[in-house]
N, C-alpha and C positions, 0 to 999 in steps of 0.2 A: 241286375242292378241292385235289387234289395239285398242280395247276399253280399255284394261289394260294400254297401253302406254298413251292414252289420259287422263285417270284418274290420272295416275302417274304425268303427266306434269301439270295438273290442280292443283293437291295437292301441288306440289312443289311451283308453282306460288302463291297459296294462303298462303302458309307458309311464303313466302318472302314478299308479298305485301298486304295480306288480313287483317293483324292486323293493325288498325289505330294507328298513333303516339299518345302517351300519354305524360303526364307531366314527367319531368326528374326523379322524385322520383318513378314513376311507370314503368320505362323502364325494370325492371327486370321481368315483366310479359310477355314480348314478347319473341317469339322464337329466338334463337341465330343462326346465320349463320357463319360457319367457312370454309375456303378453305385452306387446308393443304394437307392431304392425301385423296384427293377427295373433295366432297362437303358434309359438315356435318351440319345438321339441328337438334337442340335440344331444349327442354323445360324442365328445371329443371331435375327432375328424372322421369318424366312421359313418355318421349319418346326420342329417338334419331334415326336419319336416316342418314347413310353414303351412298352417291351415287358415284359410280365410273364406268368408262368404260375403255375398252382397245380394240385395234384391231391389227391384224398381217396381213400385206400385203406382199405377197410372189411372187417371180419369181424363178422357178426351171427348171433344164434340166436333162435329163437322156439319156445316149447313147444307141445305138443299141446293143453293146456288149463290152467286154473288149478290143478287137482289133479294132472294127469298131466304130469310135468316131462320126459318124453322129448322129443327134438328133432323138431319137425314141419317146420322149415324152417331152412336155413342161408343165409347171405348173404355170399359171398366176391366182391368186385368192386371195380373202380375206380368209386366213386360219382360223382365229378366229375373231369373233366380239362379245364381251361380255358386258353385263350390270350387275353390282353387286350392291345389296342393303343389308345393314346389320345395326344392331343397337339393341335397346331394346324398349319395350313397357310396361308401367305401373310400372316397377321396373327394375333397372339395372341387376338384377339376371335373368330376362326373356329376352333372346336375340334371334335374328333370323338371318338367312343368306340365301339370295336368289341370284341365279346366272342364267341368261338367255343367251342363245346363238342364234345368228341370221344368221351366215354363213351356207352354205350348209353342210359343214363337221361338224359344231357344232350341227346341227339338225339331223345327221345320215341319210341324204338323199342319200348318195353315194350308199347305198345298195337298194335304191328304197322303203324304208319303209316310213311310215307316219312321218310328221314333229314332232320333239321332242325338243322344245326350252328350256324346263325346265331341267337344269343341276343340280342345288342344290335348295332345298326348305326344310329347317330344322329349328326347334325351339330347343333352348338350355335352360336348367335351371342350374345355377351355385349355388351349395350348399356353396362352398367356393373357394378360388383361386386354390386349388389343386384338386377339384373334381367337375365335371359337367357331365350332361347327355343330350342326344339329341334324338329327334324323327322326322323322315322325310327322305328325300333323300339326300345323300351326298356320298363322297368318303369313301370307307371302309378303315380301318387302315391296308393297305397292303404295297406293296413295296414303298420305299422312292421316287424313281423317279416318280411314279405315283401321290403320295400325294403332291409332290412339284407342285405348280401351274405352268401351261403352260407359264405363264408370267415370271416365275423365272428360266427358263431353260437356260443353256449355249449353247445348240444346238437348232436348229429350231424345232426339234421334238424329241420325246422320242425314245429309242432304239427298235430294232426288238424284243429283249427279253421281254421288257415291253409289246409290242403289242400282244405277244402270251400268256404270263403268268399273266398279271396284274389282280387284282380283280375288279378294276374300281369302279363305283358308284352302289349303291343299296338303297332300301328303308327299313327302320327298326328302331330299337332302338340302340343307341350308348352310350358308357360310356368311360370317360377319367379320369385317376387318377395319380397324381404325388406323389410318396411316399416321405414324408419328411425325410431328413437325417441330421446328424450333420455336415458332411463335405461338400466338393464341389460336390461330386458324386451325380448324380440324377438317379432315376428310374421312368420310365413312363409306366403305364399300360393302354392299350386301347383294347376295345372289341366292338363287334356288333352282334346282332341277326337280320337277314334280310331275304328278300324273296328269294334271290339267283338268281333272274331272271333279274337283271340289272335295267336300268333306266325306269321309268314310266311303271311298270309291270301291266299286267291284273291280275284279281283274279286267284290264282293258287291253287296248292294242299298243303298238309301239309309238304312238303319237304322244310325245311328252310336252311339258310346258317349261320354258326357260325364262327366268326373270333376273334382271340385273338392275341395281339401283346405286346411285352415287349421291352423297349428301355433302354439302360444303357449308361449314359454320365459320364465317370470316371473323367473327368477334369472340370465338371460343364457345365453350359449353354453356348451356342454360342451367340455371339452378334446379336441382332435384329432377333432372330429366325433363325440363319444361318444354323442350322441342316436341315432345310427344304427350303433352297434356294441355288441353285448351284453357284459355284464360290466363292472365298474368297474376295468379294468386301470390306469387313470390315477390311481386313489385320489383322486377329487375332494375337495379340501380344504373346499369349501363345498357345501351341497346344490344339486343341479341337477335341474330338472324340465322335461319337455316334454309338453304336452297337445295332442291333435290330434283332428280330426273330418273324416271323408271321406264324401262323397256321390257315388254313381255311378248313372247311368241308362243302361242298355244297351237300345237299341231294336231290335226284330226279331232278337234274339240266336238263334243256331243251336245253341248248346251248353248243356248242362245246368247248368253253373256259369259262365255268361257267357263269359269268354275261355278257359275250360278245360272239360273233361268230354266225355262222349259226345255225338254229334250228336243233336239232337231230331228228331222226325218233323214238326214244324211250328215256325215262328218264334214266339218269345215275348218280350215286354218284361220286363225285369228291373230291379229297383232294389236297391242295396246301401247299407247304412249301417254305418260303421265308426267306433268311438271307441277311442283307445289312448293310453297314457301310458308314459313312461320316466323313472325316478328313479334317481339315483346319488349316493352320499355315502360317502367313506372306505372304499371297498372293497365296500360294499353296493350291490346293484342290484335294481330291480323293473321288470318289463315286464308290462303288463296290456292286454288287447284285448277288445273286444266287437264282435260281428258280427250283422247281420240282413240276410237277402235276402227280397224279396217279388216275386211275379209274379201278375197277376190271373187267369191260367188256366194253372197249372203242368203239367197233365197233357196229354201228346200221344200220339196213336195212329196207327199206319199202317193200311193197308187190310186187313191180316191180323189186326188186333186187338192186335198187340204194343204195349207201353206204355213210354214213356220220359218222365221227369219233370224239371222244374226243381227243383234242390235249394233249397227254401225253408225257412226256419227261423232259428234263432239259434245262436250259438256264443260260447264264452269261452276265453280263454287267460291264465294268469297264471304268471309265472316269478319266483322269488326266488333271489338268488345272493349269495355272500360270498367275497371273496378271502381265503383262509386263510393265504396267504403272498404274497410279491411275484410269484410265478409260478404259484400253484396256486389253484383255485377249486372250490367246491361250489355246485351249483344244483339247485333243485327246481321241477318243473313240474306244473300240473294244467290239463287242457284238456277241453272237452266240445263236442259238437254235438247240437242238438235239432231234428229235423224238425217241421214243422207237421203237424197232424192229417191234413190232406188228402193228404199223401204218405207217411204212416207205413206203409201196405201195401207201399211200394216202397223206402223208405230207413230205416235203423236209427239209433237214438240211440247215440252212442258217447262213451266217456270214456277218458282215459288219465292216469296219473300216472308221473312219471319222475324219477330221481335222476341227476345228471350230475357228473362230475369232469373237469376240464380242467387240463392241465399246459402252460403257455405257455413254450416254449423261446425263441421270438422273437416275442412278441405273438401275434396271430392268424395270422401268416404260417406259423409252424412250431409245431405243438402236437399233443399226444396227448390223446384224449378217450375216455371210457368212460361208457356210459349203461346203467342198469338200470331196467326199468319194468314196469307191469301195465296191460293194456287190457281193457275190458269193454263189453258192449253191452246196450241196453234196460234200463238201470238195475239189472242183475243183477250186482252187484259181488262176490258170494260165489264161492268157489273151486269148489264141488262142483256137478256136473251142469249146467255152462254151457259156452259156447263161448269163454270168456275165456282169456287167455293171458299168459304172462310173456315179456319180451324183453330181450335184452342186446346191446350193440354196442360194438366197439372200433374207433376210427378214427384214422388219422394224417393230418394236414394238412401239406403241404409246398409252399412256393411262395416267390416273390420279388416 
C-alpha cells in the first residue's frame, strides 16, 4: 500500500510538472489540470484522472441504559478516511472507479480480520449513455440507503435495518440499463452476478449471488442525481419520486448476512427482497425501505455444538427530512429489525429512533452533523429495568 501511494504521488507530480513548457501553439499537447469537483487531470481523450478525498471525524456517547444516563461508551475516531480515483483510459467509453479506505472501520479491523483497504475497484464499458457494464468489486444494486454514498447521508450512519439486511459490496459482473421512454417517466434496470462472499473474497465454490433491481421514476429524473443523495438540498420545484424493487439469491453463502456477518458452520442458500422509495419536493424528503431475508435451513452447528444462524426476518427504515434553511436540515428516522421465530433464541428484535441536524457548508462535501437517538430491544421501549440506551453523535465531514 505504501508503494502504491508513492507511485500515485509521483505520477500526479509528473503529470503537473514533468511536461516541459512549449510554444503557445503547442500548449494543447500538455495535460490539463482542473480543480472543481476534486482534482482532475486529463489529456485529450486518452486519459482522465479525478482525484478526491474525504474524511469523517466523529465524537459519540452512549448511556448505560434508558434510565441511567451515565456514560457507558465514548466514540472518538476517524470514522471514514477515503481516497477516490476515477476517470477513463484510452477511450471515454472505458472508465474506472477505485476507492480505498484507511480508517480502522474502513478496513474491517473491528472484527480482528486482516486489513482490507480496497472498497471499490471496477472497470466499466459504456456502450451508450443508457447502457453500460462493469467488472470488478463494487456495491451491489441493493437497498437505496446502502448505495447512497456514506458522504451523502443525512445521518452520521445508516440504519440498523441496513446493517442487518444490506447486500453491500461484492465482486463480479454488473450491468445497468435505462429504458428510453417518450415521456418524463424513467425505468432503470440493474443487475449483477457475483461471488456472494463480499469484499476481497478468496477463491470459493460454484455458489454465486444473483441480483436484479428495477427502478421507476414516474416524474422524471431528480436534480443532480438526487435519488441517490439524502435530503432535498436542491429544493426540487416539482415532486420527484423513485420506486424500486430488488431481488437477490445467494447460493451456498458462507456468512450470516450474505455478503456480511460472521462465518457460518455450513453453507446456506439465502434470498433477500428489498423494496424502497425516495421522494423529494421543495426541501422535504422521504426515504422508506422494506427488507426480508429467507433461508430454508438457517441454523448451523459445529462438531462441538456451537451455533451460528442466518439472520432471517424482516426490517423497515423510514426517514423524514426538511430543509429549514438553504443550508440547514432536520431529519427524523425510525428503523426496526424483526427476526423470524426460528432464530429468536439467537438474535434479538431491535428498534431505534433518531433525530438529526445537518449544517451543509458546501453541500454534502463539507458539513456538520449531530444525531440524538434512543435504541431498544425485544419491543421493551420503556426506560426502566431494560438494556435500552440513549446515544448522541457529532461528526464533521470534510472532502473535495
